[in-house]
VOBA-1610 file (N, C-alpha, C; in pm, whole numbers, padded with zeros to 5 digits, always signed):
BEGIN
Met-06487+01547+11439Met-06471+01599+11306Met-06489+01471+11222Lys-06447+01364+11237Lys-06463+01241+11165Lys-06614+01201+11157Lys-06673+01225+11299Lys-06835+01185+11305Lys-06904+01272+11220Leu-06865+01401+11217Leu-06936+01510+11146Leu-06950+01477+10993Val-06832+01441+10952Val-06818+01410+10793Val-06893+01285+10747Ile-06902+01181+10839Ile-06973+01077+10844Ile-07141+01097+10811Ala-07185+01194+10910Ala-07301+01230+10932Ala-07348+01303+10794Leu-07283+01400+10751Leu-07309+01485+10626Leu-07312+01378+10501Thr-07230+01290+10500Thr-07232+01197+10393Thr-07376+01114+10377Ala-07418+01067+10480Ala-07527+00977+10508Ala-07643+01074+10484Val-07645+01211+10506Val-07769+01274+10472Val-07766+01315+10322Ala-07652+01334+10275Ala-07648+01365+10113Ala-07693+01232+10042Ala-07659+01115+10081Ala-07705+00987+10002Ala-07843+00977+10036Phe-07914+01002+10128Phe-08052+00988+10161Phe-08143+01090+10090Thr-08074+01200+10086Thr-08145+01315+10001Thr-08162+01280+09848Gly-08052+01229+09781Gly-08049+01198+09655Gly-08141+01083+09622Ser-08140+00990+09701Ser-08238+00893+09668Ser-08380+00918+09679Ala-08422+01013+09762Ala-08564+01061+09794Ala-08595+01137+09654Val-08507+01224+09616Val-08526+01303+09488Val-08561+01225+09362Ala-08460+01114+09354Ala-08476+01020+09241Ala-08606+00937+09235Ala-08659+00897+09360Ala-08769+00842+09391Ala-08896+00927+09345Asp-08877+01070+09364Asp-09000+01156+09345Asp-09007+01191+09199Leu-08896+01187+09115Leu-08898+01202+08973Leu-08966+01088+08900Gly-08960+00997+08942Gly-09009+00856+08869Gly-08976+00828+08747Ala-09042+00764+08656Ala-08987+00694+08519Ala-09022+00820+08422Arg-08950+00841+08318Arg-08960+00916+08215Arg-09093+00875+08125Pro-09195+00981+08111Pro-09320+00942+08048Pro-09292+00918+07895Tyr-09386+00819+07835Tyr-09389+00770+07703Tyr-09450+00856+07601Ala-09384+00905+07500Ala-09442+01009+07405Ala-09464+00939+07282Lys-09605+00930+07223Lys-09635+00863+07120Lys-09600+00950+06987Ala-09559+00880+06886Ala-09485+00946+06782Ala-09620+01004+06701Pro-09615+01126+06635Pro-09717+01196+06555Pro-09769+01101+06434Ala-09893+01107+06412Ala-09917+01024+06302Ala-09862+01085+06167Pro-09835+01011+06057Pro-09787+01044+05938Pro-09882+01147+05877Val-09825+01248+05800Val-09899+01341+05730Val-09957+01297+05609Ala-10072+01332+05554Ala-10136+01277+05437Ala-10064+01358+05330Pro-10064+01305+05205Pro-09993+01350+05084Pro-10057+01507+05075Leu-09975+01597+05020Leu-10016+01743+04986Leu-10032+01738+04846Tyr-10155+01731+04780Tyr-10171+01728+04634Tyr-10165+01881+04600Asn-10089+01903+04480Asn-10099+02025+04432Asn-10111+02039+04289Trp-10219+02106+04231Trp-10248+02104+04083Trp-10196+02208+04010Thr-10132+02303+04089Thr-10071+02422+04012Thr-09934+02392+03935Gly-09945+02423+03800Gly-09829+02406+03727Gly-09865+02335+03594Phe-09752+02332+03516Phe-09754+02290+03374Phe-09764+02150+03363Tyr-09834+02112+03236Tyr-09862+01981+03205Tyr-09858+01944+03066Ile-09829+01811+03017Ile-09818+01788+02869Ile-09931+01661+02871Phe-09979+01626+02747Phe-10055+01504+02742Phe-10072+01451+02585Gly-10100+01331+02586Gly-10113+01257+02429Gly-10239+01162+02446Gly-10298+01107+02351Gly-10392+01013+02339Gly-10464+00997+02229Gly-10580+00958+02222Gly-10656+00922+02101Gly-10813+00914+02154Gly-10884+00891+02038Gly-11020+00859+02065Gly-11096+00842+01925Gly-11223+00853+01943Gly-11334+00858+01828Gly-11404+00982+01821Gly-11446+00993+01679Gly-11531+01131+01666Gly-11616+01100+01546Leu-11706+01210+01537Leu-11800+01199+01427Leu-11828+01355+01382Trp-11869+01383+01251Trp-11911+01514+01220Trp-12037+01507+01153Ser-12124+01607+01155Ser-12237+01605+01066Ser-12227+01758+01025Ala-12291+01758+00889Ala-12286+01894+00829Ala-12424+01923+00754Asp-12489+02046+00770Asp-12592+02087+00682Asp-12540+02145+00541Ser-12585+02086+00434Ser-12559+02108+00320Ser-12658+02141+00208Asn-12623+02246+00115Asn-12722+02262+00001Asn-12632+02331-00115Val-12705+02334-00223Val-12638+02370-00348Val-12691+02523-00376Gln-12615+02614-00406Gln-12655+02757-00441Gln-12559+02800-00558Thr-12611+02905-00608Thr-12554+02979-00724Thr-12409+03040-00662Phe-12307+03040-00758Phe-12182+03108-00738Phe-12160+03170-00855Pro-12107+03302-00837Pro-12148+03377-00712Pro-12290+03393-00711Gly-12332+03478-00586Gly-12456+03499-00579Gly-12524+03455-00454Gly-12501+03318-00439Gly-12542+03259-00314Gly-12689+03236-00315Val-12755+03226-00427Val-12909+03211-00440Val-12920+03046-00413Ala-12999+03008-00305Ala-13005+02850-00262Ala-13101+02802-00389Leu-13053+02672-00453Leu-13114+02613-00530Leu-13164+02473-00484Ser-13124+02429-00349Ser-13164+02316-00289Ser-13206+02341-00132Arg-13274+02270-00085Arg-13273+02266+00086Arg-13159+02209+00136Asp-13137+02246+00264Asp-13037+02176+00352Asp-13066+02021+00362Gln-12961+01957+00343Gln-12954+01806+00398Gln-12838+01782+00480Arg-12857+01677+00563Arg-12752+01656+00674Arg-12691+01540+00607His-12529+01551+00624His-12452+01478+00592His-12361+01425+00718Gly-12274+01329+00717Gly-12202+01287+00816Gly-12090+01191+00784Gly-12003+01189+00908Gly-11889+01084+00884Gly-11850+01044+01030Ser-11757+00955+01034Ser-11721+00902+01182Ser-11569+00843+01155Gly-11493+00837+01266Gly-11357+00784+01256Gly-11283+00792+01404Trp-11152+00794+01379Trp-11068+00791+01497Trp-10960+00932+01479Phe-10903+00945+01567Phe-10808+01050+01583Phe-10715+01031+01701Gly-10597+01107+01691Gly-10492+01117+01798Gly-10481+01267+01818Thr-10435+01284+01964Thr-10441+01425+01999Thr-10297+01420+02090Val-10241+01566+02091Val-10156+01595+02178Val-10166+01744+02228Gly-10100+01780+02353Gly-10140+01925+02375Gly-10059+01954+02512Gly-10100+02072+02583Gly-10024+02112+02700Gly-10113+02217+02759Gly-10064+02239+02871Gly-10122+02373+02946Gly-10076+02395+03084Tyr-10157+02487+03143Tyr-10106+02522+03287Tyr-10230+02550+03370Asp-10216+02508+03486Asp-10338+02502+03572Asp-10291+02581+03706Val-10389+02648+03795Val-10377+02708+03901Val-10487+02660+04009Gln-10444+02618+04120Gln-10540+02553+04216Gln-10561+02683+04323Phe-10696+02710+04341Phe-10730+02818+04433Phe-10839+02792+04525Ala-10856+02863+04615Ala-10979+02842+04707Ala-10993+02708+04763Gly-10902+02654+04777Gly-10913+02508+04830Gly-10925+02390+04706Arg-11048+02370+04680Arg-11072+02274+04578Arg-11104+02316+04425Trp-11078+02438+04380Trp-11103+02489+04273Trp-10962+02491+04169Val-10980+02470+04054Val-10855+02449+03963Val-10904+02536+03841Ala-10818+02626+03775Ala-10860+02693+03658Ala-10725+02686+03589Gly-10743+02708+03461Gly-10624+02696+03359Gly-10633+02726+03214Ile-10541+02732+03144Ile-10553+02753+02995Ile-10475+02623+02937Phe-10516+02615+02792Phe-10452+02480+02722Phe-10453+02496+02588Gly-10379+02432+02515Gly-10386+02423+02378Gly-10358+02281+02342Asp-10415+02247+02221Asp-10409+02079+02182Asp-10435+02083+02015Ala-10401+01986+01965Ala-10428+01944+01820Ala-10492+01816+01822Gln-10559+01793+01703Gln-10619+01638+01675Gln-10590+01620+01535Phe-10555+01483+01498Phe-10523+01461+01369Phe-10562+01300+01345Gly-10617+01271+01232Gly-10662+01116+01223Gly-10738+01111+01093Asp-10846+01040+01110Asp-10927+01002+01000Asp-11061+00995+01034Ile-11144+01103+01012Ile-11283+01115+01042Ile-11349+01171+00905Arg-11400+01053+00826Arg-11458+01090+00695Arg-11601+01059+00696Gly-11661+01116+00584Gly-11807+01085+00548Gly-11821+01120+00405Ser-11938+01135+00381Ser-11994+01173+00238Ser-12073+01298+00235Val-12053+01362+00136Val-12143+01486+00094Val-12187+01474-00059Ser-12302+01524-00081Ser-12364+01510-00215Ser-12395+01635-00268Asp-12429+01639-00386Asp-12487+01752-00478Asp-12622+01710-00522Pro-12730+01703-00437Pro-12852+01653-00492Pro-12923+01728-00597Phe-12895+01849-00623Phe-12950+01954-00737Phe-12915+01888-00867Phe-12792+01817-00876Phe-12757+01773-01014Phe-12709+01623-00998Leu-12833+01544-01034Leu-12819+01394-01039Leu-12778+01319-00924Gly-12793+01375-00813Gly-12746+01304-00695Gly-12597+01258-00669Ser-12503+01330-00730Ser-12359+01306-00720Ser-12336+01306-00573Glu-12215+01206-00529Glu-12186+01210-00399Glu-12021+01185-00393Gly-11957+01247-00300Gly-11828+01238-00277Gly-11786+01215-00134Arg-11659+01208-00110Arg-11599+01170+00022Arg-11527+01302+00080Met-11559+01332+00214Met-11490+01442+00274Met-11451+01384+00403Lys-11306+01448+00446Lys-11254+01397+00558Lys-11210+01526+00644Leu-11233+01521+00756Leu-11177+01604+00884Leu-11012+01549+00887Glu-10936+01644+00855Glu-10793+01596+00838Glu-10730+01636+00966Thr-10751+01762+00998Thr-10690+01801+01157Thr-10773+01912+01211Ser-10775+01914+01335Ser-10831+02039+01409Ser-10735+02066+01509Tyr-10764+02191+01574Tyr-10674+02237+01696Tyr-10763+02337+01783Ala-10708+02351+01903Ala-10809+02435+01986Ala-10705+02519+02087Ala-10748+02615+02134Ala-10692+02708+02258Ala-10813+02752+02339Gly-10801+02720+02478Gly-10932+02748+02538Gly-10888+02738+02691Val-10978+02755+02775Val-10976+02767+02939Val-11047+02664+02984Arg-11011+02616+03112Arg-11098+02525+03164Arg-11102+02543+03320Leu-11235+02520+03397Leu-11263+02526+03529Leu-11307+02393+03568Gly-11239+02360+03703Gly-11267+02242+03767Gly-11289+02240+03901Tyr-11352+02128+03947Tyr-11355+02108+04089Tyr-11297+01993+04138Leu-11211+01981+04260Leu-11157+01863+04302Leu-11261+01795+04387Val-11329+01678+04324Val-11408+01605+04405Val-11349+01498+04487Ala-11226+01468+04467Ala-11115+01412+04559Ala-10990+01487+04558Pro-10893+01472+04624Pro-10751+01548+04629Pro-10702+01516+04489Asn-10731+01408+04435Asn-10653+01352+04301Asn-10745+01326+04198Val-10862+01388+04196Val-10968+01373+04107Val-11032+01506+04063Leu-11007+01551+03932Leu-11061+01684+03900Leu-11168+01671+03801Ser-11295+01716+03813Ser-11403+01714+03745Ser-11393+01865+03671Tyr-11400+01894+03548Tyr-11393+02014+03476Tyr-11490+02049+03359Val-11516+02168+03315Val-11565+02196+03175Val-11478+02298+03117Asn-11475+02311+02999Asn-11369+02374+02918Asn-11437+02449+02791Ala-11403+02550+02743Ala-11443+02608+02622Ala-11347+02692+02556Gly-11355+02718+02435Gly-11266+02825+02364Gly-11262+02810+02210Tyr-11172+02875+02147Tyr-11166+02848+02000Tyr-11125+02741+01933Ser-11174+02713+01830Ser-11136+02567+01751Ser-11119+02611+01612Gly-11013+02534+01550Gly-10995+02532+01401Gly-10986+02423+01344Ser-11027+02419+01207Ser-11031+02269+01136Ser-10984+02265+01008Glu-10929+02164+00956Glu-10891+02163+00802Glu-10947+02041+00740Trp-11015+02075+00627Trp-11108+01955+00559Trp-11032+01943+00445Ser-11060+01810+00380Ser-11030+01780+00242Ser-11145+01816+00135Gly-11100+01828+00016Gly-11202+01855-00065Gly-11270+01721-00127Thr-11367+01729-00216Thr-11444+01621-00266Thr-11422+01598-00420Thr-11426+01483-00452Thr-11454+01460-00592Thr-11587+01380-00610Gln-11667+01429-00687Gln-11801+01357-00717Gln-11819+01322-00857Ser-11883+01204-00904Ser-11911+01173-01042Ser-12052+01157-01051Phe-12100+01189-01167Phe-12238+01158-01196Phe-12254+01147-01341Asn-12370+01067-01400Asn-12390+01035-01530Asn-12437+01156-01604Val-12406+01166-01715Val-12455+01259-01823Val-12491+01192-01942Pro-12553+01264-02035Pro-12553+01181-02177Pro-12430+01158-02245Gly-12424+01037-02275Gly-12282+00999-02341Gly-12182+00949-02250Gly-12194+00986-02122Gly-12077+00921-02018Gly-12081+00959-01891Ile-11971+00998-01813Ile-11972+01048-01678Ile-11899+01178-01665Asp-11961+01275-01595Asp-11876+01389-01565Asp-11825+01379-01411Val-11710+01462-01380Val-11648+01450-01264Val-11656+01608-01201Ala-11706+01639-01078Ala-11720+01754-01021Ala-11629+01750-00880Thr-11541+01850-00858Thr-11473+01868-00753Thr-11481+01987-00679Thr-11443+01979-00542Thr-11451+02096-00475Thr-11324+02098-00396Pro-11290+02224-00356Pro-11143+02235-00294Pro-11134+02223-00145Ser-11028+02184-00102Ser-11001+02159+00049Ser-11026+02310+00108Phe-11066+02316+00229Phe-11093+02440+00311Phe-11055+02442+00444Asp-11045+02541+00510Asp-11041+02556+00671Asp-11152+02619+00726Arg-11188+02597+00855Arg-11297+02648+00906Arg-11268+02680+01060Asn-11300+02807+01085Asn-11296+02850+01239Asn-11431+02843+01326Gly-11414+02815+01440Gly-11528+02825+01516Gly-11509+02805+01657Trp-11578+02755+01746Trp-11568+02747+01892Trp-11609+02614+01944Phe-11569+02594+02058Phe-11601+02448+02116Phe-11635+02467+02254Ile-11711+02360+02322Ile-11745+02333+02464Ile-11725+02213+02501Gly-11696+02170+02610Gly-11678+02037+02652Gly-11660+02022+02806Gly-11599+01900+02830Gly-11571+01875+02987Gly-11518+01722+03002Gly-11464+01695+03114Gly-11424+01569+03143Gly-11368+01540+03299Val-11299+01432+03310Val-11259+01401+03440Val-11103+01375+03419Glu-11019+01438+03520Glu-10870+01382+03529Glu-10851+01343+03661Asn-10763+01226+03662Asn-10731+01168+03789Asn-10593+01107+03791Asn-10535+01118+03893Asn-10395+01051+03924Asn-10402+00896+03898Leu-10302+00849+03848Leu-10308+00694+03818Leu-10305+00609+03957Asp-10262+00682+04053Asp-10253+00620+04209Asp-10410+00561+04242Leu-10508+00634+04172Leu-10640+00583+04199Leu-10659+00452+04140Phe-10582+00395+04049Phe-10598+00248+04006Phe-10469+00178+04078Gly-10424+00212+04181Gly-10310+00149+04245Gly-10210+00145+04173Ile-10168+00236+04085Ile-10036+00228+03987Ile-09962+00345+04071Ser-09828+00309+04122Ser-09762+00413+04167Ser-09694+00478+04068Ala-09724+00605+04024Ala-09671+00682+03916Ala-09677+00822+03926Pro-09610+00874+04050Pro-09610+01033+04092Pro-09602+01107+03957Gly-09699+01203+03936Gly-09721+01308+03828Gly-09766+01254+03706Trp-09835+01121+03691Trp-09886+01054+03606Trp-10041+01063+03618Phe-10114+01111+03523Phe-10260+01120+03528Phe-10330+01056+03396Met-10450+01036+03410Met-10512+01004+03292Met-10667+01084+03290Lys-10697+01135+03174Lys-10812+01228+03145Lys-10899+01174+03034Thr-11024+01170+03066Thr-11133+01130+02936Thr-11216+01273+02930Glu-11236+01295+02809Glu-11286+01440+02767Glu-11391+01414+02656Tyr-11497+01480+02665Tyr-11598+01502+02534Tyr-11588+01645+02500Arg-11581+01660+02384Arg-11580+01788+02303Arg-11670+01819+02206Ser-11734+01925+02177Ser-11842+01958+02065Ser-11781+02081+02014Ala-11758+02083+01878Ala-11708+02198+01817Ala-11807+02242+01692Phe-11820+02381+01683Phe-11925+02425+01585Phe-11851+02528+01490Tyr-11874+02506+01363Tyr-11792+02593+01252Tyr-11900+02672+01161Asp-11846+02785+01119Asp-11933+02856+01033Asp-11965+02794+00881Arg-12065+02824+00809Arg-12093+02777+00664Arg-11997+02827+00585Ile-11969+02745+00482Ile-11878+02769+00373Ile-11951+02741+00225Ala-11915+02811+00131Ala-11956+02777-00009Ala-11846+02731-00077Leu-11843+02601-00131Leu-11746+02523-00215Leu-11765+02529-00364Pro-11704+02620-00428Pro-11749+02627-00577Pro-11706+02509-00654Thr-11791+02452-00749Thr-11785+02316-00792Thr-11721+02343-00937Thr-11602+02263-00941Thr-11536+02276-01086Thr-11569+02131-01146Phe-11619+02151-01282Phe-11664+02033-01344Phe-11571+01988-01459Thr-11529+01855-01489Thr-11452+01823-01590Thr-11533+01807-01716Pro-11500+01877-01823Pro-11595+01844-01917Pro-11557+01743-02037Ala-11571+01610-01960Ala-11528+01505-02058Ala-11627+01472-02149Phe-11754+01497-02124Phe-11853+01468-02216Phe-11962+01585-02221Gly-11900+01700-02258Gly-11977+01827-02259Gly-11976+01916-02132Gly-11936+01855-02036Gly-11928+01925-01894Gly-12053+01943-01837Gly-12054+01952-01696Gly-12183+01969-01634Gly-12230+02107-01596Pro-12318+02138-01522Pro-12371+02275-01498Pro-12259+02350-01423Thr-12243+02472-01469Thr-12163+02559-01405Thr-12220+02670-01324Gly-12130+02743-01241Gly-12183+02844-01170Gly-12252+02813-01028Thr-12222+02702-00970Thr-12285+02632-00860Thr-12168+02616-00749Ala-12218+02609-00617Ala-12151+02567-00505Ala-12199+02485-00425Ile-12134+02393-00349Ile-12191+02290-00248Ile-12154+02386-00110Thr-12247+02424-00023Thr-12246+02476+00103Thr-12218+02360+00210Phe-12139+02388+00315Phe-12094+02299+00404Phe-12077+02378+00545Lys-12161+02329+00649Lys-12165+02378+00788Lys-12149+02274+00880Pro-12018+02255+00937Pro-11994+02115+01007Pro-12004+02142+01131Trp-12030+02025+01222Trp-12029+02036+01373Trp-11958+01892+01386Thr-11874+01880+01497Thr-11784+01776+01518Thr-11808+01732+01673Gln-11804+01604+01706Gln-11812+01580+01840Gln-11709+01467+01865Thr-11622+01485+01969Thr-11518+01370+01998Thr-11520+01330+02138Ile-11467+01202+02162Ile-11432+01152+02301Ile-11299+01106+02284Ser-11228+01148+02398Ser-11074+01115+02384Ser-11038+01078+02530Thr-10937+00980+02535Thr-10879+00938+02651Thr-10721+00966+02638Ser-10662+01045+02734Ser-10511+01079+02725Ser-10425+01043+02860Leu-10307+01021+02831Leu-10227+01022+02953Leu-10135+01167+02973Val-10159+01212+03078Val-10118+01338+03134Val-09992+01333+03241Tyr-09892+01421+03210Tyr-09790+01433+03290Tyr-09781+01574+03347Arg-09784+01580+03480Arg-09777+01712+03553Arg-09639+01737+03606Phe-09571+01825+03573Phe-09437+01851+03618Phe-09400+01880+03742Asn-09508+01931+03815Asn-09480+01975+03958Asn-09590+01901+04056Trp-09614+01772+04029Trp-09716+01717+04109Trp-09664+01690+04247Gly-09719+01752+04348Gly-09691+01729+04491Gly-09728+01630+04574Gly-09748+01509+04521Gly-09815+01381+04554Gly-09727+01303+04672Ala-09618+01357+04695Ala-09533+01259+04797Ala-09565+01321+04936Pro-09568+01206+05023Pro-09615+01252+05155Pro-09497+01324+05237Ile-09532+01426+05326Ile-09417+01471+05399Ile-09374+01376+05517Gln-09255+01350+05527Gln-09185+01247+05619Gln-09208+01345+05776Ala-09275+01262+05851Ala-09270+01333+06000Ala-09127+01311+06086Lys-09102+01414+06147Lys-08977+01412+06221Lys-09015+01388+06376Tyr-08944+01301+06424Tyr-08968+01253+06567Tyr-08863+01329+06669
//
């Protein structure tokens, strides 16, 4: 009996060693590569910045009321700077396409001259005080964090009046025109990119550079003369049909930017 127990113990030990040898060492498993950042352009954003702009306008003199032209159109213009603030909402779809709505306002000092050539060549200063816009944009992601886009929509503007002086027999008369608002439309485009493109680690922060061109309807501005020396001509108006162009650069903050990489689990 004792010999049988010893024999069985020896067989069990030999079998265990053989099985262990057959299994060999545990194979090495390489960790998966880190997943690239998942960029998501869907969501709300706000922005603020500034830039430069210019306006030009076709202007003539006509009877008021009546609207009979007394002179041909002349081109006037001005230039200056402005600041801008706004916000919007974008949706990313079909892979690399982004569409959205937005609204913004511009304010600053874009001023130039306007004249009354029919009456002794008088000239005054006119200023684009504020403008505002609401529109849509459509863009394509040329890179995951770079959007190239076009936009268009409604534009409104507020302009100052003018004060013009001119010589009359015996002294100087003063002619004024009122301030006014103009509605129109705009078209433009630009590029928006994450600040990581410049090596700046700022999740959610972007920079955009945009060109915009806005067109407004003509308006007739009745001229009021101060009769300091007998008064100037009455019953006239200066017409004004403005066109503005601006280039701006803004900082943008996107509230839901998904630029952080997903951490791989091992």
